[in-house]
C-alpha positions as CSV (number, residue, x, y, z in Angstrom):
1,M,0.0,0.0,-0.1
2,L,1.1,3.5,-1.0
3,T,2.1,5.6,1.8
4,P,-0.4,8.3,1.9
5,P,1.0,12.2,1.9
6,A,1.7,13.8,5.5
7,D,-0.9,16.3,4.9
8,S,-3.6,13.8,3.5
9,W,-7.2,14.0,5.1
10,V,-9.3,11.2,5.6
11,L,-13.0,11.4,4.2
12,W,-14.8,8.7,6.4
13,G,-17.8,7.5,4.6
14,S,-19.1,5.6,1.6
15,E,-19.4,6.5,-2.1
16,L,-23.0,5.3,-2.0
17,S,-23.7,8.7,0.3
18,P,-24.8,11.6,-1.7
19,F,-23.2,13.7,1.1
20,A,-19.9,11.9,0.8
21,L,-19.8,12.6,-2.8
22,K,-20.5,16.1,-2.5
23,V,-17.5,16.3,0.1
24,E,-15.3,14.3,-2.4
25,A,-16.0,17.1,-5.0
26,L,-15.2,19.9,-2.7
27,L,-12.1,18.5,-1.7
28,R,-11.0,17.7,-5.2
29,F,-12.1,21.2,-6.3
30,A,-9.9,22.7,-3.3
31,C,-7.0,20.7,-4.1
32,V,-7.1,19.0,-0.6
33,P,-5.3,15.7,-0.6
34,Y,-7.7,13.2,1.1
35,R,-8.3,9.2,1.1
36,W,-11.4,7.7,1.3
37,L,-11.9,5.4,4.5
38,P,-12.4,2.6,5.4
39,A,-12.2,1.5,2.0
40,A,-8.5,2.6,1.0
41,G,-7.2,2.0,4.7
42,S,-5.7,-0.7,6.4
43,V,-7.5,-2.8,9.1
44,A,-5.7,-0.7,11.9
45,E,-6.5,2.4,10.1
46,A,-10.1,1.7,9.6
47,F,-10.2,0.6,13.6
48,R,-8.5,3.9,14.6
49,F,-10.8,6.1,12.4
50,E,-13.8,4.7,13.5
51,C,-12.7,4.9,17.4
52,R,-12.0,8.6,16.4
53,R,-15.6,8.7,15.1
54,R,-17.1,7.0,18.0
55,R,-15.5,9.7,20.5
56,L,-16.4,12.5,18.2
57,V,-20.2,11.7,18.1
58,A,-20.1,10.5,21.9
59,G,-18.8,14.1,22.9
60,R,-15.3,13.0,23.9
61,L,-13.4,14.5,20.8
62,Q,-13.7,18.3,20.3
63,L,-15.7,19.2,17.2
64,T,-13.6,21.7,14.9
65,W,-16.4,22.7,12.7
66,P,-19.6,23.5,12.8
67,R,-20.8,24.3,15.9
68,M,-23.6,21.9,17.2
69,T,-27.0,23.1,18.3
70,A,-29.8,21.4,20.1
71,L,-31.5,21.0,16.7
72,D,-28.7,19.1,15.1
73,E,-27.7,15.5,15.0
74,F,-24.4,13.7,13.8
75,P,-25.1,11.7,10.7
76,L,-23.7,8.2,9.7
77,V,-21.6,9.6,7.3
78,P,-19.4,11.4,6.1
79,F,-16.9,12.9,8.4
80,L,-13.5,14.7,7.5
81,F,-10.6,14.2,9.6
82,G,-7.7,16.3,9.3
83,P,-3.9,15.5,10.1
84,A,-3.6,18.0,12.7
85,G,-6.6,16.6,14.6
86,E,-9.3,18.6,12.7
87,N,-12.8,17.1,13.2
88,L,-15.5,18.1,10.5
89,Y,-19.0,16.9,9.6
90,D,-21.8,18.2,7.6
91,S,-20.9,18.5,4.0
92,S,-22.4,22.0,3.7
93,A,-20.6,23.4,6.5
94,I,-17.3,21.8,5.1
95,A,-17.6,23.8,2.1
96,L,-17.8,27.2,4.4
97,W,-14.8,25.7,6.3
98,L,-12.9,25.3,3.0
99,D,-13.8,28.8,2.1
100,G,-12.5,30.2,5.3
101,Q,-9.1,28.5,5.0
102,G,-8.2,30.6,2.0
103,A,-6.0,29.3,-1.2
104,R,-3.8,26.3,-0.8
105,P,-0.8,25.6,-2.8
106,G,-2.2,24.6,-6.3
107,G,-5.8,25.2,-5.3
108,R,-8.0,27.3,-7.4
109,G,-8.5,29.8,-4.5
110,V,-12.0,30.8,-5.4
111,A,-14.8,30.8,-2.9
112,L,-17.5,28.0,-3.0
113,S,-20.1,30.5,-1.5
114,P,-19.2,34.0,-2.6
115,A,-19.4,36.5,0.7
116,T,-19.7,39.7,-1.1
117,D,-22.7,39.2,-3.1
118,P,-25.8,38.5,-0.4
119,A,-28.2,37.7,-3.1
120,L,-26.0,35.4,-4.7
121,R,-24.8,33.4,-1.5
122,L,-28.5,33.0,-0.5
123,T,-29.5,31.7,-4.4
124,I,-26.5,29.2,-3.7
125,R,-27.5,28.3,-0.2
126,L,-31.0,27.6,-1.6
127,I,-29.6,25.2,-3.9
128,D,-27.7,23.6,-1.6
129,E,-30.2,22.9,1.3
130,A,-33.0,22.1,-1.2
131,C,-30.7,19.1,-2.9
132,D,-29.4,18.3,0.7
133,E,-33.1,17.9,1.8
134,V,-35.4,17.3,-0.9
135,G,-32.8,15.8,-3.4
136,L,-32.1,13.1,-0.8
137,Y,-35.4,11.9,-0.9
138,L,-35.5,11.8,-4.7
139,V,-32.4,9.9,-5.0
140,H,-33.0,7.2,-2.4
141,H,-36.4,6.8,-4.3
142,N,-34.3,6.3,-7.2
143,R,-32.1,3.5,-5.9
144,W,-34.4,1.4,-3.9
145,V,-37.7,1.7,-6.1
146,V,-36.8,2.7,-9.4
147,S,-33.2,0.7,-9.3
148,A,-35.0,-2.1,-7.0
149,R,-33.9,-4.7,-9.4
150,D,-30.5,-3.8,-10.5
151,N,-28.6,-1.6,-7.9
152,D,-25.7,-3.3,-6.2
153,A,-25.4,-0.9,-3.5
154,G,-25.1,-3.9,-0.9
155,A,-22.1,-5.6,-2.6
156,R,-20.4,-2.0,-2.8
157,L,-20.6,-1.2,0.7
158,A,-19.6,-4.6,1.6
159,R,-16.5,-3.9,-0.1
160,E,-15.9,-0.4,1.4
161,M,-16.3,-1.6,4.9
162,R,-14.0,-4.9,4.7
163,P,-11.0,-3.2,6.3
164,L,-13.4,-2.5,9.2
165,Y,-15.8,-5.4,9.4
166,G,-13.6,-8.3,7.5
167,P,-15.5,-11.4,7.1
168,L,-18.5,-9.8,8.5
169,A,-18.9,-7.3,5.5
170,A,-20.7,-10.3,3.9
171,V,-23.4,-9.6,6.3
172,V,-23.5,-6.3,5.4
173,Q,-24.1,-7.0,1.6
174,R,-27.4,-8.6,2.9
175,V,-28.2,-6.4,5.8
176,F,-27.8,-3.1,4.2
177,P,-30.3,-3.1,1.3
178,A,-33.0,-4.4,3.7
179,R,-32.3,-1.8,6.2
180,Q,-32.5,0.9,3.5
181,V,-35.6,-0.4,1.9
182,R,-37.1,-0.4,5.5
183,R,-36.2,3.2,5.9
184,L,-38.0,4.6,2.8
185,P,-41.1,5.8,4.5
186,Y,-38.8,7.8,6.9
187,L,-37.2,9.0,3.8
188,F,-40.5,10.2,2.1
189,S,-41.0,6.9,-0.3
190,V,-44.1,5.2,0.4
191,A,-45.7,2.7,-2.0
192,A,-49.6,2.2,-2.3
193,P,-51.1,-0.4,0.0
194,G,-51.5,-3.5,-2.3
195,A,-49.6,-2.4,-5.2
196,G,-48.3,-5.3,-7.5
197,G,-45.0,-5.1,-9.8
198,N,-42.6,-6.1,-6.9
199,D,-43.6,-9.9,-6.5
200,D,-40.5,-11.1,-8.1
201,L,-38.6,-9.1,-5.6
202,P,-37.5,-10.8,-2.4
203,K,-39.9,-9.5,0.5
204,R,-37.1,-7.7,2.2
205,L,-36.3,-5.5,-0.8
206,R,-40.0,-4.5,-1.8
207,P,-40.8,-1.2,-1.5
208,P,-42.8,-0.8,1.5
209,A,-46.3,0.9,2.2
210,R,-47.0,2.2,5.6
211,A,-50.4,2.3,7.4
212,G,-52.0,5.6,7.4
213,F,-49.5,7.1,4.9
214,P,-50.5,8.3,1.6
215,P,-48.5,6.6,-1.3
216,T,-45.6,9.0,-2.3
217,H,-44.0,7.1,-5.1
218,E,-46.0,9.8,-8.0
219,L,-44.9,12.7,-6.1
220,L,-41.1,11.9,-6.0
221,D,-41.0,10.9,-9.5
222,A,-42.7,14.0,-10.7
223,A,-40.6,16.3,-8.2
224,C,-37.4,14.4,-9.9
225,A,-38.7,15.0,-13.5
226,E,-39.3,18.8,-12.4
227,L,-36.0,19.0,-11.0
228,L,-34.5,17.6,-14.1
229,A,-36.3,19.7,-16.4
230,A,-35.0,23.0,-14.7
231,V,-31.4,22.2,-14.6
232,E,-31.1,20.5,-18.0
233,P,-31.3,23.8,-20.0
234,V,-29.0,25.4,-17.9
235,L,-26.4,22.6,-17.8
236,S,-26.8,22.5,-21.7
237,R,-25.5,25.9,-22.1
238,R,-23.0,26.5,-19.2
239,A,-20.2,24.8,-17.5
240,F,-22.2,25.2,-14.0
241,L,-25.4,26.4,-12.5
242,L,-24.5,29.8,-12.0
243,G,-22.2,30.7,-14.5
244,E,-18.4,29.9,-15.2
245,R,-17.4,28.9,-11.6
246,F,-17.9,26.0,-9.7
247,T,-19.8,26.8,-6.5
248,L,-21.5,25.0,-3.5
249,A,-24.9,24.7,-5.4
250,D,-22.8,22.7,-8.1
251,A,-21.5,20.3,-5.6
252,S,-24.5,19.9,-3.8
253,L,-26.6,18.8,-7.0
254,Y,-23.8,16.5,-8.3
255,G,-23.8,14.7,-4.7
256,Q,-27.4,13.9,-4.7
257,L,-27.9,12.9,-8.4
258,G,-24.4,11.7,-8.7
259,M,-25.6,8.7,-6.1
260,N,-27.6,7.4,-9.0
261,R,-24.7,7.3,-11.4
262,T,-24.1,3.7,-10.2
263,D,-28.1,2.7,-10.4
264,P,-28.7,1.5,-13.8
265,S,-32.4,2.1,-14.1
266,A,-32.3,5.4,-12.0
267,R,-29.3,6.5,-14.5
268,A,-30.9,5.5,-17.5
269,R,-34.2,7.5,-16.5
270,I,-32.0,10.5,-15.5
271,A,-29.8,10.5,-18.8
272,A,-33.0,9.9,-21.0
273,A,-34.8,13.1,-19.3
274,A,-31.6,15.0,-18.8
275,P,-28.6,13.9,-20.9
276,A,-26.4,17.2,-20.4
277,T,-27.0,16.5,-16.8
278,Q,-26.1,13.2,-16.8
279,A,-22.7,14.1,-18.7
280,W,-22.0,16.9,-16.1
281,I,-22.4,14.5,-13.3
282,D,-20.0,12.2,-15.3
283,R,-17.6,14.8,-15.9
284,L,-17.7,15.8,-12.2
285,A,-17.3,12.2,-11.0
286,R,-14.1,12.0,-12.9
287,G,-12.7,15.2,-10.9
288,D,-12.8,17.0,-14.4
289,F,-13.9,20.8,-13.6
290,S,-12.9,21.9,-16.9
291,G,-15.0,25.1,-17.5
292,H,-14.4,26.7,-14.3
293,D,-12.7,30.1,-14.7
294,P,-11.4,31.6,-11.4
295,D,-12.1,35.3,-12.7
296,G,-15.6,33.9,-14.7
297,A,-18.6,35.6,-13.7
298,L,-21.3,34.1,-11.4
299,S,-24.7,36.0,-12.1
300,L,-28.7,35.8,-11.1
301,D,-30.3,35.5,-14.3
302,P,-33.8,34.2,-15.7
303,S,-32.1,30.7,-16.6
304,I,-32.0,29.5,-13.2
305,G,-35.9,31.0,-12.5
306,P,-37.4,27.4,-13.2
307,L,-34.9,25.9,-10.3
308,L,-35.8,28.5,-7.9
309,A,-39.5,27.9,-8.5
310,W,-38.9,24.2,-8.1
311,I,-37.3,25.0,-4.8
312,C,-40.3,27.3,-3.6
313,R,-42.6,24.6,-4.4
314,T,-40.8,21.6,-2.9
315,F,-38.1,22.6,-0.5
316,V,-39.4,25.8,0.9
317,R,-43.0,24.2,1.4
318,L,-41.7,21.3,3.2
319,M,-39.6,23.2,5.4
320,Q,-42.5,25.6,6.2
321,Q,-45.0,22.5,7.1
322,N,-42.1,20.8,9.1
323,H,-41.5,24.0,11.0
324,D,-45.2,24.5,11.8
325,A,-45.5,20.7,12.9
326,W,-42.4,21.2,15.2
327,S,-43.7,23.8,16.8
328,R,-47.2,22.2,17.5
329,Q,-45.4,19.0,18.7
330,R,-43.1,21.0,20.8
331,A,-45.9,23.1,22.3
332,A,-47.6,19.7,23.2
333,G,-44.8,18.6,25.3
334,E,-43.4,16.2,22.4
335,T,-39.5,15.8,23.1
336,R,-38.9,13.3,20.5
337,F,-38.1,13.8,16.8
338,N,-36.6,12.7,13.7
339,E,-36.1,9.0,12.8
340,A,-36.2,7.8,16.5
341,A,-39.6,9.4,16.5
342,F,-40.7,8.3,13.4
343,D,-39.9,4.7,14.3
344,A,-42.0,4.9,17.4
345,G,-45.0,6.4,15.6
346,R,-44.4,9.8,17.2
347,A,-44.0,13.7,15.9
348,L,-45.9,12.7,12.8
349,Y,-47.8,15.2,10.6
350,D,-49.7,15.5,7.4
351,G,-49.0,18.0,4.6
352,T,-49.2,18.2,0.6
353,L,-46.6,18.9,-1.8
354,L,-47.2,19.5,-5.5
355,G,-50.5,19.1,-4.8
356,R,-50.3,15.5,-3.2
357,P,-50.6,14.4,0.4
358,F,-48.0,13.0,2.5
359,R,-47.5,12.2,5.8
360,S,-43.7,12.5,7.8
361,V,-42.1,13.2,11.2
362,A,-40.8,16.6,12.3
363,K,-37.3,17.0,12.0
364,T,-35.1,19.1,14.1
365,F,-32.4,19.6,11.9
366,Q,-34.7,21.0,9.1
367,V,-35.7,23.5,11.5
368,R,-32.3,24.7,12.1
369,V,-31.7,24.8,8.1
370,W,-35.1,26.8,7.5
371,R,-34.1,29.4,10.5
372,D,-31.1,29.7,9.1
373,L,-32.3,30.7,5.5
374,R,-35.2,32.8,7.1
375,A,-32.5,34.8,8.8
376,E,-30.5,35.5,5.7
377,W,-33.5,36.3,4.0
378,E,-34.3,38.8,6.5
379,G,-31.2,40.3,6.8
380,L,-31.4,41.1,2.9
381,G,-31.5,45.0,2.0
382,V,-33.7,45.9,-0.2
383,P,-31.7,45.8,-3.3
384,D,-30.7,42.3,-3.2
385,R,-33.8,41.2,-2.2
386,A,-35.4,42.9,-5.3
387,R,-32.8,41.2,-7.4
388,L,-33.6,37.6,-6.0
389,E,-37.4,38.4,-6.2
390,A,-37.3,39.0,-9.9
391,L,-36.4,35.4,-10.4
392,L,-38.8,34.0,-7.4
393,P,-42.2,33.0,-8.2
394,P,-44.8,35.5,-6.6
395,A,-45.5,33.5,-3.3
396,H,-42.2,32.3,-2.8
397,G,-42.6,31.7,0.8
398,L,-39.2,32.7,1.9
399,D,-40.6,35.7,3.8
400,H,-42.7,33.8,6.4
401,D,-41.5,30.9,8.7
402,G,-44.6,28.4,8.2
403,V,-47.7,28.0,6.6
404,G,-49.7,29.3,9.6
405,I,-47.0,31.2,11.5
406,T,-46.8,35.1,11.6
407,S,-43.5,36.6,10.2
408,R,-41.8,39.8,11.3
409,H,-43.1,41.5,7.8
410,G,-46.9,40.4,8.6
411,S,-48.8,37.3,8.4
412,A,-48.3,34.0,6.3
413,P,-51.0,33.6,3.6
């Protein structure tokens, strides 16, 4: 095994994770040397860094970035560990941290989220958070429903985890797909009760219905189709979403859609609907940032209007309904949220997206994301807000917290 560079960073996670793919793109763009672990490590390294991850999650090791709040929770992956003891998590926060480190030798020296243009910065953040929250539901649905018969995610994860689990990695190959299929309703993907067409699949791999939950497969298929329709014209004409430079918005869209790059049926669906987007995904997957100009322009122009409209119809609407549900549940004395609450049948709420019903669980980390975005919107000056509103639909929703919650500027519609 080759000796890694002395300043090599460790990206702890799996290529199956859209957030790990996003961090990989960020590191490549910033020219930060890194290794994937546990896949590329020895048994000793895998064990050492897994212990480091566990200590960090347990609070026995100091987190470098970002600052944790009571609304946050650690993910399973990814984490970024530095050679000087740095411990980071959260893909979007890692992008901001990289910006704060300045140019590295050989790096591109360009901010992933420009600080000098508040309207552009908020737009990048909207795209990033919408991909992280709603995009996550779409790509998991694509893998475990659309590509239910031909994805090899279990076998790939087993190979990646072999340095950590040894012979037990074979168990991962069987257990992981069943676990992810079982989690689909938490990730917004609910089959219709009694829906046929999956009888050829092992029972453990059949996309599940859930009693009392409206089916959402059509909702997710529609949301994915609308997202692809919004970005395809943009990526057909220019190298990146906002112009001549790679930004956090590109990393986030790539991370999510790139997850389905290795899921044959899902990939075929994306490629058929958006061939330029699929070619763009494949290019970034190779670490090819051709078209990036450090001195190039970023702009807010009408070409991204459809993407922003999609964000308002899906992400903004979901965040508002989640915020309302969390506020009601907490006022009623509920203390359990997120996946633990979902598994216990607690903190559930009913809502609508794209004119279709859904049932979900109140998620604290979505409350934190939405509050941060709302604060950034409220902090925009009049000219910047006008620039952004010229591209947003009239009832964009960024000006109030929830569907039924009064904002500082008046009552929600």
